[in-house]
C-alpha positions as CSV (number, residue, x, y, z in Angstrom):
1,M,59.0,111.5,33.8
2,A,60.5,113.8,36.5
3,L,63.6,112.4,38.3
4,P,64.6,112.6,41.9
5,D,67.6,114.9,42.5
6,T,69.0,112.7,45.3
7,L,69.6,109.5,43.3
8,E,70.9,108.5,40.0
9,T,68.3,106.6,38.0
10,Q,69.1,103.7,35.7
11,I,66.7,101.5,33.8
12,S,67.1,97.7,33.3
13,I,65.0,96.0,30.6
14,V,64.9,92.2,31.2
15,D,63.7,90.4,28.0
16,N,62.2,87.1,28.9
17,D,62.3,85.8,25.4
18,P,65.2,83.3,24.9
19,N,65.6,84.7,21.4
20,G,66.2,88.2,22.7
21,S,63.6,89.7,20.4
22,A,63.6,93.1,22.1
23,E,67.4,93.6,21.9
24,S,67.5,95.6,18.6
25,L,64.8,97.9,19.8
26,I,66.5,98.7,23.1
27,S,69.9,99.0,21.4
28,S,68.4,101.6,19.1
29,L,67.2,103.7,22.1
30,C,70.4,103.6,24.1
31,N,72.3,106.4,22.5
32,S,69.4,108.9,22.5
33,F,67.7,107.9,25.7
34,P,68.1,110.5,28.6
35,L,68.7,107.8,31.2
36,R,71.2,104.9,31.3
37,L,69.4,102.0,29.8
38,R,70.6,98.4,30.1
39,Y,69.3,95.4,28.3
40,Y,69.4,91.8,29.6
41,C,68.1,88.6,28.1
42,E,66.8,86.1,30.7
43,A,66.4,82.8,28.8
44,R,64.7,81.0,31.7
45,R,61.1,81.6,31.1
46,G,58.8,82.9,33.8
47,I,58.1,86.2,35.6
48,P,60.0,85.3,38.8
49,C,63.1,84.4,36.7
50,A,63.0,87.8,35.0
51,R,62.5,89.6,38.3
52,N,65.4,87.8,40.0
53,R,67.6,88.6,37.0
54,A,66.7,92.3,37.6
55,I,67.7,91.9,41.2
56,E,71.1,90.4,40.4
57,E,71.9,93.1,37.9
58,A,70.9,95.8,40.4
59,H,73.3,94.3,42.9
60,R,76.1,94.1,40.3
61,H,75.7,97.8,39.5
62,G,75.6,98.9,43.2
63,A,71.9,100.0,43.4
64,R,70.5,101.3,46.7
65,Y,66.9,100.7,45.7
66,L,65.0,98.6,43.3
67,V,61.8,99.9,41.7
68,F,59.5,97.6,39.8
69,I,56.5,98.3,37.5
70,D,54.7,96.1,35.0
71,D,55.4,96.3,31.3
72,D,51.8,97.2,30.5
73,E,51.8,100.3,32.7
74,W,52.6,104.0,32.1
75,V,53.4,106.4,34.9
76,E,52.5,109.9,36.0
77,R,55.2,112.5,35.6
78,S,55.8,112.8,39.3
79,W,55.5,109.1,40.0
80,L,59.2,108.2,40.8
81,V,59.8,111.5,42.7
82,N,56.9,110.8,44.9
83,L,57.9,107.2,45.5
84,V,61.4,108.1,46.5
85,S,60.3,111.1,48.6
86,C,58.0,108.9,50.6
87,A,60.7,106.4,51.2
88,F,63.2,109.0,52.4
89,K,60.6,110.6,54.7
90,L,60.2,107.2,56.4
91,G,63.9,106.7,56.8
92,G,64.7,104.9,53.6
93,N,64.5,101.4,55.0
94,C,60.9,100.4,54.2
95,V,59.2,99.1,51.1
96,V,57.0,101.7,49.5
97,S,54.0,100.5,47.4
98,G,52.3,103.0,45.1
99,R,48.8,103.4,43.6
100,V,47.7,101.5,40.4
101,C,44.8,102.8,38.4
102,A,43.3,100.5,35.7
103,R,42.2,101.8,32.3
104,V,39.6,99.3,30.9
105,P,38.4,99.3,27.3
106,D,35.4,101.5,26.4
107,G,32.1,99.7,26.8
108,T,33.3,97.5,29.7
109,S,30.4,96.7,32.0
110,P,30.8,98.1,35.5
111,V,30.8,94.7,37.2
112,M,33.7,93.6,34.9
113,A,35.6,96.8,35.5
114,E,35.3,96.2,39.3
115,F,37.6,93.3,38.9
116,Y,40.5,95.7,38.2
117,E,39.8,98.3,40.8
118,R,42.7,98.5,43.3
119,N,42.3,99.8,46.9
120,C,43.7,103.2,47.5
121,Y,44.9,103.9,51.1
122,I,46.0,107.0,52.9
123,T,49.8,107.6,52.4
124,G,51.6,106.0,55.3
125,T,49.2,103.1,55.7
126,R,51.0,99.9,56.7
127,R,50.3,96.9,54.4
128,Q,50.8,93.2,55.0
129,Y,51.9,92.6,51.4
130,C,51.9,94.3,48.0
131,A,52.7,93.5,44.4
132,T,55.5,94.4,42.0
133,N,53.3,96.6,39.8
134,N,54.4,99.8,41.6
135,V,56.9,99.3,44.3
136,L,60.2,100.6,45.7
137,I,62.4,98.1,47.6
138,P,65.5,98.9,49.7
139,I,68.4,96.8,48.4
140,A,68.9,95.4,51.9
141,V,65.8,93.2,51.3
142,T,67.4,91.3,48.5
143,Q,71.1,91.8,49.5
144,D,71.2,91.4,53.3
145,L,68.1,89.3,53.8
146,G,68.8,87.4,50.5
147,L,65.1,87.3,49.5
148,R,64.2,86.3,45.9
149,F,61.0,85.5,44.0
150,D,60.0,81.9,44.1
151,E,61.0,80.2,40.8
152,S,59.6,76.8,41.6
153,R,56.4,77.5,39.6
154,P,57.4,80.2,37.1
155,F,54.0,80.4,35.4
156,A,51.8,80.3,38.5
157,G,51.7,84.0,39.3
158,G,51.4,85.4,42.8
159,E,55.1,85.0,43.6
160,D,55.2,88.7,44.3
161,T,52.5,88.4,47.0
162,L,54.5,85.6,48.6
163,F,57.7,87.6,48.4
164,F,56.3,90.6,50.2
165,T,54.6,88.5,52.7
166,E,58.0,87.1,53.6
167,V,59.4,90.7,53.7
168,V,57.0,91.6,56.4
169,K,57.7,88.4,58.3
170,R,61.4,89.5,58.3
171,G,60.6,92.7,60.0
172,I,60.5,95.2,57.0
173,E,57.5,97.5,56.8
174,I,55.5,98.0,53.7
175,V,54.0,101.5,53.4
176,F,51.5,102.8,50.9
177,C,52.1,106.0,48.9
178,A,48.9,107.4,47.3
179,E,50.8,110.1,45.4
180,A,53.0,107.6,43.4
181,V,50.6,106.7,40.6
182,V,50.8,104.4,37.6
183,Y,48.2,103.4,35.1
184,E,47.5,99.8,33.9
185,V,46.1,99.3,30.4
186,I,43.7,96.3,30.4
187,P,43.5,94.4,27.1
188,R,40.0,93.7,25.8
189,E,40.6,89.9,25.9
190,R,41.0,90.1,29.7
191,V,37.5,91.6,30.1
192,S,35.8,88.2,30.0
193,V,34.2,85.7,32.4
194,R,36.7,83.0,31.4
195,W,39.8,85.1,32.0
196,Q,38.5,86.7,35.3
197,S,37.4,83.3,36.6
198,R,40.8,81.7,35.9
199,R,42.6,84.7,37.4
200,K,40.5,84.5,40.6
201,Y,41.2,80.7,40.9
202,S,45.0,81.4,40.5
203,A,44.8,84.1,43.1
204,G,43.1,81.7,45.5
205,T,45.9,79.1,45.2
206,T,48.4,81.9,46.1
207,Q,46.2,83.0,49.0
208,A,46.3,79.5,50.4
209,V,50.1,79.4,50.3
210,Q,50.3,82.9,51.8
211,K,48.0,81.8,54.7
212,M,50.2,78.8,55.4
213,A,53.3,80.9,55.3
214,C,51.7,83.1,58.0
215,G,51.2,80.1,60.2
216,R,47.6,79.0,59.5
217,G,47.0,75.3,59.5
218,R,46.3,73.5,56.2
219,L,43.1,71.9,57.4
220,R,41.7,75.2,58.7
221,I,42.4,76.9,55.4
222,L,40.8,74.0,53.4
223,L,37.7,74.0,55.5
224,S,37.4,77.8,55.5
225,G,37.8,77.9,51.7
226,F,35.3,75.1,51.2
227,F,32.5,76.8,53.3
228,Q,33.2,80.1,51.5
229,L,32.8,78.2,48.2
230,L,29.6,76.5,49.3
231,A,28.1,79.8,50.6
232,A,28.9,81.7,47.4
233,F,27.7,78.9,45.1
234,I,24.3,78.5,46.9
235,K,23.7,82.3,46.6
236,I,24.1,82.4,42.8
237,P,20.6,81.0,41.7
238,F,18.8,83.1,44.2
239,L,20.5,86.2,43.0
240,Q,19.8,85.4,39.4
241,L,16.1,84.7,40.1
242,G,16.0,88.0,41.9
243,G,17.4,89.8,38.8
244,R,20.6,90.7,40.6
245,R,22.9,89.4,37.8
246,D,25.9,91.5,38.8
247,D,25.8,90.2,42.4
248,A,25.5,86.7,40.9
249,Y,28.6,87.3,38.9
250,R,30.5,88.6,42.0
251,S,29.5,85.4,43.9
252,W,30.8,83.3,41.0
253,L,34.2,85.0,41.2
254,K,34.1,84.2,45.0
255,V,33.4,80.5,44.1
256,C,36.5,80.6,41.8
257,R,38.7,82.2,44.4
258,S,37.5,79.8,47.1
259,A,38.1,76.8,44.8
260,G,41.7,78.0,44.4
261,I,42.0,78.3,48.2
262,V,40.8,74.7,48.6
263,T,43.0,73.2,46.0
264,G,45.9,75.4,46.9
265,S,45.7,74.2,50.5
266,M,46.2,70.7,49.1
267,G,49.3,71.7,47.2
268,A,47.9,72.6,43.8
269,R,49.3,75.6,42.0
270,S,47.9,77.2,38.9
271,D,50.1,77.7,35.8
272,F,48.0,80.6,34.7
273,Y,50.7,82.5,32.9
274,R,51.9,79.6,30.9
275,T,49.1,80.2,28.4
276,H,47.9,83.7,29.3
277,S,49.9,86.9,29.1
């Protein structure tokens, strides 16, 4: 990976296993690794707890920026250089979200592969939210504004969407950078109706919370979600009878997401990551 000349780069590995199972591996790399590599064990289980620990350690070591990617991703050589360059060109005070390209297993059906396709925008496009799978965050977001990932439901997922929604509400811009590319490797067990249905439902519950955080009324969200669910559900048998099985599957996923919106508007949250990696 190429490194930006303008900043010192350090890597923090936050192990979310209370037994610290990754410590020996990381320790064995420290002496030969070309970058400063730090290992931390966060015993409180859950993705937001691990991310918040990364934030605290970044503050402790005087970081100017935080960069997050997921642990199942690999990066293009110029990824970090492009991410930092984009941030500097825009004044260094905005969040920069990069591009994520999925790599699905061989033989995956096109309709299943669609689930993992991420939108790619023109560099400089303003976003209303993003995720932690490829993002640069100015330290002022977590230090001056004091923002953290919500730990109240550590296995629900979607806390990064809510975090960045709040970032925009606080007046910080999120900008897309198409040149900063990472690749996500999709395990075969995630290419299934069951897994994708559960994930869509979980995303729906997060979407309901996000809408309420942006000022939309609970009843309005509930009714909108219910009518979307009903419309998608009614279409399924007609699409199947017409031989449009892929479209029927897409409608089923809309049913799952809409069900999440309905239940999420009533306070339900999915614990999707308690039993799924």
